[in-house]
RODO-2510 file (C-alpha; in nm, 4 decimals, decimal comma):
residues 548
     n   res          X          Y          Z
     1     m   -14,3651    -0,0366     6,6431
     2     k   -14,3560     0,2610     6,3898
     3     k   -14,0742     0,0790     6,1754
     4     l   -14,3311    -0,2456     6,2011
     5     f   -14,6417     0,0162     6,1012
     6     l   -14,4329     0,1486     5,7951
     7     l   -14,3465    -0,1995     5,6585
     8     t   -14,6904    -0,3458     5,6939
     9     f   -14,7957    -0,0474     5,4940
    10     v   -14,5533    -0,0763     5,2234
    11     l   -14,6220    -0,4517     5,1669
    12     f   -14,9768    -0,3975     5,1369
    13     s   -14,9298    -0,1088     4,9043
    14     v   -14,7022    -0,3167     4,6948
    15     v   -14,9419    -0,6244     4,6835
    16     s   -15,2354    -0,4160     4,6159
    17     f   -15,0776    -0,2402     4,3246
    18     s   -14,9536    -0,5523     4,1884
    19     q   -15,2871    -0,7258     4,2155
    20     t   -15,4765    -0,4330     4,0308
    21     k   -15,2239    -0,4140     3,7506
    22     k   -15,2645    -0,8188     3,6644
    23     i   -15,4714    -0,9057     3,3751
    24     k   -15,7645    -1,1148     3,4614
    25     i   -15,8954    -1,4127     3,2596
    26     l   -16,2920    -1,4023     3,2103
    27     s   -16,3888    -1,6955     2,9966
    28     t   -16,2488    -1,9309     2,7399
    29     e   -16,3218    -2,2429     2,6089
    30     l   -15,9830    -2,3981     2,6198
    31     s   -15,6912    -2,3350     2,8520
    32     t   -15,3695    -2,5031     2,7683
    33     a   -14,9776    -2,4827     2,7365
    34     d   -14,6908    -2,5608     2,5111
    35     e   -14,3301    -2,5017     2,6732
    36     s   -14,1417    -2,6073     2,3829
    37     k   -14,3464    -2,3598     2,1594
    38     y   -14,4893    -2,0985     2,3634
    39     p   -14,2423    -2,0802     2,6855
    40     g   -14,4108    -1,9175     3,0044
    41     a   -14,7384    -1,8804     2,8054
    42     t   -15,1175    -1,9914     2,8581
    43     i   -15,2766    -2,0749     2,5320
    44     l   -15,6426    -1,9603     2,5737
    45     i   -15,8642    -2,1091     2,2527
    46     g   -16,2427    -2,0137     2,2018
    47     k   -16,4252    -1,7269     2,3065
    48     v   -16,1544    -1,5786     2,4785
    49     k   -16,2342    -1,2820     2,7104
    50     m   -15,9950    -1,1031     2,9728
    51     s   -16,0218    -0,7567     3,1458
    52     h   -15,8040    -0,5188     3,2947
    53     e   -15,8655    -0,1985     3,5197
    54     g   -16,1875    -0,0866     3,3305
    55     a   -16,1249    -0,2517     2,9775
    56     t   -16,2107    -0,5679     2,8543
    57     l   -16,0551    -0,7742     2,5251
    58     d   -16,2246    -1,0314     2,3291
    59     c   -16,0701    -1,2424     2,0691
    60     k   -16,0613    -1,6134     1,9387
    61     r   -15,7228    -1,7042     2,0440
    62     a   -15,4454    -1,5513     2,2818
    63     l   -15,1460    -1,6172     2,4937
    64     l   -15,1229    -1,4949     2,8327
    65     y   -14,7884    -1,4342     3,0004
    66     k   -14,8577    -1,4190     3,3488
    67     d   -14,5062    -1,3316     3,4683
    68     k   -14,4883    -1,0477     3,1920
    69     n   -14,8588    -0,9392     3,2678
    70     l   -14,8787    -0,9481     2,8788
    71     f   -15,1602    -1,0739     2,6583
    72     k   -15,1321    -1,1392     2,2534
    73     a   -15,4635    -1,1857     2,1121
    74     i   -15,5473    -1,3437     1,7568
    75     g   -15,8640    -1,3288     1,5358
    76     e   -16,1507    -1,1065     1,5620
    77     v   -15,9880    -0,8899     1,8373
    78     i   -16,2289    -0,6448     2,0210
    79     i   -16,1167    -0,4078     2,2807
    80     e   -16,3855    -0,1906     2,5000
    81     q   -16,2800     0,0538     2,7442
    82     g   -16,6083     0,1371     2,9518
    83     d   -16,8645     0,2977     2,7189
    84     s   -16,5945     0,5497     2,5632
    85     i   -16,4311     0,3311     2,2964
    86     i   -16,4585     0,0107     2,1071
    87     q   -16,1533    -0,1134     1,8776
    88     y   -16,1628    -0,4267     1,6382
    89     s   -15,8889    -0,5690     1,4822
    90     d   -15,7106    -0,8833     1,3287
    91     f   -15,4242    -0,8872     1,6078
    92     a   -15,3444    -0,7086     1,9357
    93     t   -15,0945    -0,7321     2,1831
    94     y   -15,1687    -0,5620     2,5591
    95     n   -14,8867    -0,5043     2,8283
    96     g   -15,1220    -0,4584     3,1807
    97     n   -14,7785    -0,3103     3,3249
    98     t   -14,7818    -0,0232     3,1095
    99     k   -15,1183    -0,0140     2,9830
   100     k   -15,0332     0,0095     2,6303
   101     a   -15,1822    -0,1853     2,3314
   102     k   -15,0796    -0,2481     1,9770
   103     s   -15,3465    -0,3747     1,7314
   104     w   -15,2763    -0,4214     1,3629
   105     g   -15,4705    -0,5690     1,0577
   106     n   -15,8039    -0,4178     0,9572
   107     v   -15,8062    -0,1679     1,2649
   108     e   -16,1189    -0,0010     1,3491
   109     i   -16,1724     0,2277     1,6540
   110     n   -16,5124     0,4033     1,7298
   111     d   -16,5971     0,6591     2,0122
   112     k   -16,9079     0,9139     2,0439
   113     e   -16,7319     1,1404     1,7899
   114     m   -16,5399     0,9598     1,5242
   115     t   -16,4309     0,6468     1,3564
   116     l   -16,0725     0,5794     1,2785
   117     k   -15,9557     0,3270     1,0624
   118     t   -15,5983     0,2350     0,9936
   119     d   -15,3486    -0,0861     0,9436
   120     t   -15,1589    -0,0316     1,2661
   121     l   -15,2680     0,1491     1,5923
   122     h   -15,1172     0,2201     1,9392
   123     f   -15,3030     0,2678     2,2313
   124     d   -15,1731     0,4326     2,5567
   125     r   -15,4499     0,3778     2,8127
   126     i   -15,2629     0,5816     3,0817
   127     n   -15,2515     0,9054     2,8838
   128     q   -15,5661     0,7963     2,6711
   129     v   -15,3643     0,8400     2,3307
   130     l   -15,4340     0,6929     1,9934
   131     y   -15,1336     0,6545     1,7603
   132     y   -15,0986     0,5317     1,4096
   133     p   -14,7851     0,5307     1,2047
   134     n   -14,8894     0,4179     0,8718
   135     g   -15,1759     0,5992     0,7227
   136     g   -15,5110     0,6500     0,8845
   137     t   -15,8782     0,7640     0,8314
   138     i   -16,0889     0,9625     1,0544
   139     r   -16,4512     1,0171     1,0008
   140     d   -16,6918     1,2319     1,2098
   141     t   -17,0308     1,3835     1,1242
   142     k   -16,8959     1,6488     0,9124
   143     n   -16,5531     1,5438     0,7656
   144     t   -16,3327     1,2634     0,6434
   145     l   -15,9521     1,3124     0,7824
   146     k   -15,6830     1,1211     0,6402
   147     s   -15,3169     1,1314     0,6993
   148     v   -14,9707     0,9238     0,6895
   149     k   -14,9324     0,9790     1,0834
   150     g   -15,1959     1,0918     1,3280
   151     t   -15,2404     1,0787     1,7225
   152     y   -15,5987     1,1262     1,8791
   153     l   -15,6083     1,2364     2,2269
   154     l   -15,9627     1,0838     2,3548
   155     r   -16,0409     1,3519     2,6451
   156     e   -15,9613     1,6567     2,4203
   157     k   -16,1269     1,5068     2,1417
   158     k   -15,8123     1,6122     1,9379
   159     f   -15,6599     1,4957     1,6594
   160     t   -15,3098     1,5922     1,5399
   161     a   -15,2065     1,4995     1,1934
   162     q   -14,8841     1,5322     0,9889
   163     s   -14,7753     1,4431     0,6584
   164     k   -15,0088     1,4546     0,3528
   165     v   -15,3289     1,5468     0,5597
   166     t   -15,6488     1,5885     0,3949
   167     v   -15,9905     1,6831     0,5570
   168     v   -16,2786     1,6300     0,3177
   169     n   -16,6608     1,7264     0,3161
   170     p   -16,9047     1,7669     0,0468
   171     d   -16,8094     2,1522     0,0316
   172     n   -16,4333     2,1542     0,0738
   173     h   -16,1059     1,9934     0,0301
   174     l   -15,8479     2,0728     0,2831
   175     e   -15,4628     1,9614     0,2286
   176     s   -15,1895     2,0382     0,4871
   177     d   -14,8720     1,9043     0,6032
   178     h   -14,9687     1,9715     0,9889
   179     l   -15,2954     2,0153     1,1630
   180     d   -15,4657     1,9809     1,4826
   181     y   -15,8528     1,8984     1,4303
   182     y   -16,1159     1,8534     1,6912
   183     t   -16,3754     1,5827     1,6199
   184     n   -16,6430     1,7335     1,8863
   185     t   -16,6181     2,0921     1,7174
   186     n   -16,5028     2,0222     1,3891
   187     l   -16,2391     2,2912     1,3867
   188     a   -15,8892     2,2699     1,2485
   189     y   -15,5967     2,4431     1,3557
   190     l   -15,3028     2,4571     1,0933
   191     y   -14,9080     2,4626     1,1577
   192     g   -14,7667     2,4082     0,8043
   193     p   -14,8453     2,4817     0,4286
   194     s   -15,2305     2,4447     0,3857
   195     t   -15,4844     2,4771     0,1032
   196     i   -15,8526     2,5022     0,1421
   197     t   -16,0354     2,4043    -0,1976
   198     n   -16,4038     2,4839    -0,2300
   199     l   -16,5473     2,2171    -0,4535
   200     k   -16,8288     2,4036    -0,5986
   201     d   -16,6391     2,7084    -0,7414
   202     s   -16,2839     2,6155    -0,7135
   203     t   -16,1699     2,9286    -0,4892
   204     k   -15,8830     2,8324    -0,2833
   205     v   -15,7098     2,9795     0,0602
   206     y   -15,3611     2,8950     0,1143
   207     s   -15,1589     2,9595     0,4483
   208     e   -14,8889     2,8411     0,6685
   209     r   -15,0539     2,8986     1,0037
   210     g   -15,3995     2,9573     1,0802
   211     f   -15,7726     2,8305     1,1912
   212     y   -16,0488     2,6727     0,9921
   213     d   -16,4275     2,6209     1,0987
   214     t   -16,5617     2,3510     0,8718
   215     n   -16,9024     2,4194     1,0184
   216     t   -16,9120     2,7820     0,9034
   217     d   -16,6576     2,8002     0,6383
   218     i   -16,4757     3,0683     0,8433
   219     s   -16,1232     3,0768     0,8214
   220     y   -15,8632     3,3129     0,9775
   221     f   -15,4813     3,2727     0,8825
   222     v   -15,1500     3,4565     0,9935
   223     k   -14,8806     3,3265     0,7795
   224     r   -14,8197     3,3907     0,4241
   225     a   -15,1829     3,3992     0,3656
   226     k   -15,3189     3,3787    -0,0070
   227     l   -15,6726     3,3784    -0,1313
   228     f   -15,7425     3,2648    -0,4804
   229     l   -16,0810     3,3609    -0,6302
   230     k   -16,1985     3,3472    -1,0132
   231     e   -16,0623     3,6847    -1,1189
   232     r   -15,8544     3,7876    -0,8239
   233     t   -15,5515     3,6546    -0,5943
   234     v   -15,5496     3,8343    -0,2414
   235     s   -15,2271     3,7828    -0,0281
   236     a   -15,1315     3,9267     0,3044
   237     d   -14,9714     3,8791     0,6503
   238     s   -15,2875     3,7803     0,7863
   239     l   -15,6265     3,7383     0,6365
   240     y   -16,0139     3,6476     0,7606
   241     y   -16,2261     3,4646     0,4971
   242     d   -16,6006     3,4274     0,5545
   243     k   -16,6608     3,2080     0,2519
   244     r   -17,0624     3,1577     0,2690
   245     n   -17,0953     3,5634     0,3255
   246     g   -16,8291     3,6115     0,0675
   247     f   -16,6460     3,8541     0,2748
   248     a   -16,2567     3,8701     0,3227
   249     s   -16,0655     4,1166     0,5328
   250     a   -15,6872     4,1250     0,4893
   251     t   -15,4028     4,3036     0,7290
   252     n   -15,0258     4,4167     0,6333
   253     n   -14,8448     4,3750     0,3174
   254     i   -15,1559     4,3148     0,1242
   255     k   -15,1371     4,2581    -0,2639
   256     v   -15,4554     4,2267    -0,4746
   257     v   -15,3912     4,0744    -0,8253
   258     d   -15,6517     4,1181    -1,0683
   259     t   -15,5688     3,8505    -1,3482
   260     v   -15,8196     3,9938    -1,5875
   261     q   -15,7310     4,3733    -1,6026
   262     h   -15,3427     4,3011    -1,4961
   263     m   -15,4085     4,5662    -1,2137
   264     v   -15,2117     4,4995    -0,8703
   265     t   -15,3799     4,6820    -0,5695
   266     k   -15,1521     4,7028    -0,2492
   267     g   -15,1986     4,8574     0,1207
   268     n   -15,2210     4,7544     0,4790
   269     y   -15,5791     4,6757     0,5414
   270     a   -15,8444     4,5462     0,2766
   271     e   -16,2107     4,4461     0,2905
   272     l   -16,3429     4,2313     0,0043
   273     y   -16,6901     4,1713    -0,0847
   274     e   -16,7346     3,8718    -0,3395
   275     q   -17,1056     3,9289    -0,3839
   276     k   -17,0756     4,2792    -0,4763
   277     d   -16,7562     4,2626    -0,6531
   278     s   -16,5808     4,5483    -0,4406
   279     l   -16,2440     4,5982    -0,2757
   280     f   -16,2166     4,8443    -0,0233
   281     i   -15,8020     4,9206     0,0752
   282     i   -15,6419     5,1784     0,3022
   283     d   -15,3016     5,2445     0,4580
   284     r   -15,0345     5,2990     0,2091
   285     a   -15,2998     5,2013    -0,0724
   286     v   -15,1741     5,2089    -0,4243
   287     a   -15,3147     5,0773    -0,7405
   288     i   -15,0467     4,9634    -1,0203
   289     s   -15,1527     4,9406    -1,3933
   290     v   -14,9012     4,6812    -1,5605
   291     l   -14,8126     4,8570    -1,8746
   292     e   -14,5700     4,7049    -2,1409
   293     k   -14,2795     4,9475    -2,0703
   294     d   -14,3214     5,0159    -1,7092
   295     s   -14,6158     5,0702    -1,4457
   296     m   -14,8086     5,3161    -1,3307
   297     y   -14,8436     5,3743    -0,9664
   298     v   -15,1604     5,5519    -0,8324
   299     a   -15,1682     5,6000    -0,4727
   300     g   -15,4217     5,7539    -0,2083
   301     d   -15,5745     5,7507     0,1388
   302     k   -15,8341     5,4963     0,0168
   303     i   -15,9097     5,2910    -0,2863
   304     l   -16,2590     5,1487    -0,3673
   305     l   -16,2862     4,8903    -0,6712
   306     t   -16,6300     4,8113    -0,7571
   307     g   -16,7975     4,6083    -1,0435
   308     k   -16,7114     4,2842    -1,2641
   309     p   -16,3723     4,3317    -1,4477
   310     e   -16,5099     4,4217    -1,7758
   311     k   -16,6802     4,6912    -1,6157
   312     r   -16,4998     4,7932    -1,3180
   313     i   -16,4632     5,1185    -1,1555
   314     a   -16,1905     5,2416    -0,9546
   315     r   -16,2106     5,5218    -0,7203
   316     i   -15,9313     5,6654    -0,5180
   317     f   -15,9789     5,9586    -0,2561
   318     n   -15,7798     6,1989    -0,0814
   319     n   -15,3875     6,2947    -0,1234
   320     v   -15,3994     6,1207    -0,4704
   321     k   -15,0234     6,0859    -0,6482
   322     i   -14,9454     5,9288    -0,9567
   323     f   -14,6002     5,7755    -1,0772
   324     k   -14,4677     5,6505    -1,3966
   325     s   -14,1316     5,6786    -1,5179
   326     d   -14,2321     5,9519    -1,7856
   327     l   -14,5550     6,0647    -1,6161
   328     q   -14,6285     6,2059    -1,2523
   329     g   -14,9302     6,3698    -1,1119
   330     k   -15,1423     6,4845    -0,8298
   331     c   -15,4961     6,5660    -0,7339
   332     d   -15,7603     6,5225    -0,4648
   333     s   -15,9273     6,2100    -0,6611
   334     i   -15,9549     5,9947    -0,9307
   335     h   -16,2412     5,7909    -1,1112
   336     t   -16,1406     5,5475    -1,3715
   337     s   -16,3608     5,3089    -1,5712
   338     q   -16,2485     4,9992    -1,6849
   339     e   -16,5205     4,9675    -1,9454
   340     t   -16,4243     5,3164    -2,1324
   341     g   -16,0555     5,3265    -2,0348
   342     l   -16,1248     5,6936    -1,9034
   343     t   -15,9257     5,8212    -1,5973
   344     r   -16,0315     6,1453    -1,4645
   345     m   -15,8829     6,3639    -1,1993
   346     f   -16,0542     6,5963    -0,9719
   347     n   -15,9796     6,8975    -0,7594
   348     r   -15,6381     7,0932    -0,8884
   349     p   -15,5164     6,8102    -1,0800
   350     i   -15,1635     6,8513    -1,2150
   351     l   -14,9307     6,6289    -1,4262
   352     w   -14,5846     6,6145    -1,5110
   353     s   -14,4436     6,4782    -1,8376
   354     n   -14,0711     6,4621    -1,8605
   355     n   -14,0111     6,8250    -1,7935
   356     s   -14,3638     6,9840    -1,8299
   357     q   -14,6141     7,0830    -1,5915
   358     i   -14,9770     7,0441    -1,7082
   359     t   -15,2465     7,1876    -1,4924
   360     g   -15,6197     7,2674    -1,5517
   361     d   -15,9731     7,2511    -1,3891
   362     s   -16,0014     6,9259    -1,4821
   363     i   -15,7684     6,6369    -1,6519
   364     q   -15,8503     6,2924    -1,8525
   365     l   -15,6474     6,0329    -1,9294
   366     l   -15,7672     5,7725    -2,1697
   367     t   -15,6344     5,4207    -2,2098
   368     h   -15,6741     5,1853    -2,4944
   369     k   -15,8828     4,8958    -2,3336
   370     e   -15,7200     4,6236    -2,5180
   371     s   -15,3574     4,7177    -2,5444
   372     n   -15,3689     4,8926    -2,1784
   373     k   -15,1468     5,1623    -2,2961
   374     l   -15,2419     5,5564    -2,2699
   375     d   -15,3995     5,6568    -2,5575
   376     s   -15,4733     6,0478    -2,5296
   377     l   -15,5159     6,3212    -2,2575
   378     k   -15,7462     6,6404    -2,2230
   379     v   -15,7029     6,9140    -2,0032
   380     l   -16,0073     7,1041    -1,9572
   381     q   -16,0658     7,5126    -1,8686
   382     n   -15,7657     7,7049    -1,7846
   383     a   -15,5312     7,4430    -1,9341
   384     f   -15,1761     7,5527    -1,8813
   385     m   -14,8517     7,3801    -1,9519
   386     i   -14,5094     7,4729    -1,7819
   387     q   -14,1282     7,3958    -1,8640
   388     q   -13,8440     7,5093    -1,6566
   389     d   -13,5550     7,6075    -1,8369
   390     s   -13,2594     7,3501    -1,7839
   391     v   -12,9928     7,6090    -1,7765
   392     n   -13,1478     7,9235    -1,6278
   393     t   -13,4245     7,7590    -1,3753
   394     d   -13,5620     8,1334    -1,3314
   395     n   -13,6898     8,0980    -1,6847
   396     y   -14,0123     7,9187    -1,7906
   397     n   -14,1287     7,8251    -2,1223
   398     q   -14,5117     7,8521    -2,1160
   399     i   -14,8319     7,7815    -2,2892
   400     k   -15,1636     7,8484    -2,2260
   401     g   -15,5381     7,8112    -2,3658
   402     r   -15,8943     7,7018    -2,2778
   403     n   -15,8233     7,3399    -2,3357
   404     i   -15,5430     7,1174    -2,4288
   405     y   -15,5861     6,7725    -2,6018
   406     g   -15,2519     6,5409    -2,6219
   407     k   -15,2040     6,2007    -2,7977
   408     f   -14,9653     5,9187    -2,6630
   409     e   -14,7682     5,6827    -2,8789
   410     d   -14,6050     5,3789    -2,6781
   411     d   -14,6870     5,5617    -2,3545
   412     d   -14,5068     5,8698    -2,4494
   413     l   -14,6806     6,1972    -2,5037
   414     r   -14,6147     6,2863    -2,8686
   415     t   -14,8611     6,5608    -2,9692
   416     m   -15,0568     6,8328    -2,8205
   417     m   -15,3058     7,0742    -2,9396
   418     v   -15,4023     7,3943    -2,7464
   419     k   -15,7575     7,4848    -2,8127
   420     g   -15,9097     7,8238    -2,7674
   421     n   -15,7222     8,1527    -2,6685
   422     a   -15,3710     8,0011    -2,6851
   423     e   -15,0753     8,1797    -2,5751
   424     s   -14,6977     8,0333    -2,5923
   425     l   -14,3933     8,2095    -2,4370
   426     y   -14,0388     8,0773    -2,5100
   427     h   -13,6840     8,1350    -2,3842
   428     n   -13,4467     8,0341    -2,6963
   429     n   -13,0875     7,9451    -2,5704
   430     n   -12,7823     7,9135    -2,7961
   431     e   -12,7074     7,5472    -2,8605
   432     g   -12,3535     7,6020    -2,8040
   433     t   -12,3052     7,8526    -2,5351
   434     h   -12,6595     7,7931    -2,3948
   435     k   -12,6863     8,1480    -2,3351
   436     l   -13,0283     8,3024    -2,3656
   437     e   -13,0281     8,4849    -2,7072
   438     t   -13,4242     8,5611    -2,7557
   439     i   -13,7682     8,5410    -2,5907
   440     t   -14,0634     8,4527    -2,8261
   441     k   -14,4406     8,5246    -2,7059
   442     e   -14,7324     8,4126    -2,9327
   443     i   -15,0793     8,4386    -2,9351
   444     a   -15,2995     8,2153    -3,1487
   445     s   -15,6479     8,0577    -3,1591
   446     d   -15,4878     7,7365    -3,1259
   447     i   -15,1300     7,5768    -3,1262
   448     e   -14,9906     7,2402    -3,2069
   449     f   -14,7154     7,0833    -3,0704
   450     i   -14,4773     6,7659    -3,1484
   451     l   -14,2827     6,6480    -2,8777
   452     e   -13,9771     6,4049    -2,8843
   453     d   -13,8419     6,2817    -2,5317
   454     g   -14,0350     6,5449    -2,3416
   455     a   -13,9145     6,8199    -2,5736
   456     i   -14,0894     7,0450    -2,8127
   457     i   -13,9449     6,9928    -3,1670
   458     q   -14,2451     7,1548    -3,3669
   459     t   -14,4895     7,4323    -3,3162
   460     t   -14,7744     7,5267    -3,5506
   461     y   -14,9869     7,8095    -3,4847
   462     f   -15,3446     7,8334    -3,6138
   463     k   -15,5056     8,1769    -3,6801
   464     k   -15,2289     8,3672    -3,5155
   465     s   -15,3199     8,7189    -3,4218
   466     e   -14,9842     8,8275    -3,2995
   467     g   -14,6396     8,7652    -3,1624
   468     k   -14,3117     8,9009    -3,1196
   469     t   -13,9381     8,7897    -3,0772
   470     y   -13,7395     9,0051    -2,8038
   471     p   -13,3841     9,0598    -2,7007
   472     p   -13,3764     8,9075    -2,3406
   473     s   -13,2868     9,2981    -2,2354
   474     e   -13,5914     9,4392    -2,4460
   475     f   -13,8728     9,1635    -2,3198
   476     p   -14,1243     9,3428    -2,0869
   477     p   -14,0337     9,2184    -1,6845
   478     g   -14,4008     9,2107    -1,6347
   479     e   -14,4780     8,9669    -1,9019
   480     k   -14,2501     8,6808    -1,7871
   481     k   -14,5198     8,4803    -1,6598
   482     f   -14,8806     8,4248    -1,7711
   483     k   -15,1646     8,4947    -1,5533
   484     g   -15,2367     8,2332    -1,3137
   485     f   -14,8801     8,1050    -1,3550
   486     l   -14,7837     7,8761    -1,0594
   487     w   -14,4849     7,6623    -1,0538
   488     r   -14,5333     7,3273    -0,8461
   489     g   -14,2368     7,1528    -0,9113
   490     d   -14,1706     7,0537    -0,5146
   491     e   -14,4630     6,8641    -0,5287
   492     q   -14,3630     6,6284    -0,8029
   493     p   -14,3250     6,2632    -0,7008
   494     k   -13,9658     6,2045    -0,8201
   495     t   -13,9815     5,8313    -0,7109
   496     v   -14,2261     5,5623    -0,6164
   497     e   -14,1839     5,6069    -0,2509
   498     d   -14,2532     5,9691    -0,2942
   499     i   -14,6509     5,8873    -0,3809
   500     f   -14,6683     5,7763    -0,0152
   501     v   -14,5194     6,0783     0,1310
   502     k   -14,8288     6,2888     0,2702
   503     d   -14,8106     6,6760     0,2152
   504     t   -14,7855     6,9251     0,4959
   505     t   -15,0489     7,1055     0,3291
   506     n   -15,2929     6,9564     0,1505
   507     a   -15,2438     7,1222    -0,2063
   508     a   -15,5919     6,9847    -0,3151
   509     t   -15,7844     7,1750    -0,0713
   510     a   -15,5539     7,4604     0,0146
   511     p   -15,6714     7,8158    -0,1392
   512     l   -15,5121     7,8824    -0,4629
   513     k   -15,2042     8,0886    -0,4792
   514     t   -15,0430     8,2659    -0,7593
   515     q   -14,6517     8,2794    -0,7815
   516     k   -14,6604     8,6563    -0,6926
   517     q   -14,8351     8,5759    -0,3521
   518     l   -14,5961     8,3269    -0,2653
   519     d   -14,3056     8,5520    -0,3572
   520     v   -14,4471     8,7798    -0,1119
   521     v   -14,4993     8,5393     0,1586
   522     k   -14,1324     8,4164     0,1109
   523     k   -14,0107     8,7729     0,1362
   524     a   -14,2416     8,8519     0,4417
   525     r   -14,1059     8,5146     0,6079
   526     k   -13,7422     8,6227     0,5369
   527     q   -13,7858     8,9597     0,6626
   528     f   -13,9214     8,8133     0,9805
   529     i   -13,6224     8,5873     1,0508
   530     d   -13,3863     8,8892     0,9911
   531     e   -13,5886     9,0874     1,2467
   532     t   -13,6173     8,7977     1,4972
   533     t   -13,2310     8,7521     1,4522
   534     k   -13,1302     9,1160     1,5277
   535     k   -13,3316     9,1014     1,8466
   536     e   -13,1772     8,7768     1,9406
   537     e   -12,8280     8,9306     1,9224
   538     k   -12,9458     9,2265     2,1629
   539     q   -13,1302     9,0195     2,4009
   540     k   -12,8496     8,7334     2,3835
   541     k   -13,1233     8,4396     2,3453
   542     p   -13,0795     8,1563     2,1106
   543     n   -13,0817     8,1951     1,7464
   544     l   -13,3736     8,1433     1,5625
   545     k   -13,2576     8,1695     1,2028
   546     g   -13,3582     7,8438     1,1202
   547     l   -13,7212     7,8911     1,2018
   548     k   -13,9377     7,8189     0,8966
***
């Protein structure tokens, strides 16, 4: 009895299944057959209409293959699926078993969200997927999308386009190799090289992976992102851009190129405000001025650029370090005006030019606006220049005065003038043996120096009041260092990477110490280590000799 019931159920299911999948002819003006020409087909002519599981097809003529459950339509073909879509074409085939249709010739399909036009279209009714292989155009309320190949998911309202994809509206033009576009939200997700061009001001955004909201003009990119503005190019690992509000933020490996001022700014986080012409950048922030011979790097905790290119102001704050092959520097903050070419260094500024250390209360550098080369140098109040002897590193040549004025030629410091209360101290070595022969100390109103490759080759004294040359053995020991002497050679950036190294103590804010004070500290620390070591030996504790 159970076997009979099971067999009956299976047979009923098969019959029901086959009946639900059969194509039904609803109307036609003429039904005929021609076995020699169309074997197995019923020829339908005039106002043909068929239905299959919620869909209808209208056409002028058709061939119905009942055994194959296949329908071929010719002329003014219309396919409707409930109230969701309606499709027009010149020709179509429909397989009732697979629920797949192929249409060609002036194909147009409409749903509530969009209109699709193409030459050939495949329609999978089971999965509700449309696919065209040879070029198509989709229009919705916001955009017109074109591509060589495309797939449209009816349920998700999702269009996946590949190969020469464009999305166009009155404001923007998007080009991509691969994207997903949602016709109900107007959102685009980019998966290949993509460029968005603003049609009003020609600004561009490029990325190889990201998101773009065509309603709000907001985009977010996470692979090889680049923003092309009129005077700047911004590249980063990731980029957020709000075009309407003129705001962009970038993260990691940021590079901002100023195409007008030949300046490059780098860092790991940045914010850009187009309407205010301002850029804020932090985390390994560095501004690079491209010069003829080499480039000048200025790094700090924060960089702020404001104003139009010709009047742009650059402010760099905290832990500022400068590196150029023949010029290095350090201070707490820097202010640079592109309009005047003037750079001012604040709070214990220091410069190193070749083997010279230059300090003062304030240091200013002037750059030629047209050539972008270094023009001149000003060291104001308590100006001090020190050169460490290359043979005997305990000896230091020194120049001191109220102010120092320097002049550059081809980015090299060539002349220096010490103005007011000028003093100089020189250690003269034998050219052959390099042995120290004499020490000369001079005091004058002003002193002028000519330099070549960082070395002083000529000295001129003005209104010299006193001076004397001593044999080394007769030079007064207490006068080997001028008042205020402080050698800071260990702070000098020797490579570009050194400008990103944070000092253990911020020299810009630390209390000023003279060399004498530093020597006392070193002596006290050595004494402490020695005493601690003796106690360790007695108490048999771990050695603390390396304590600093």
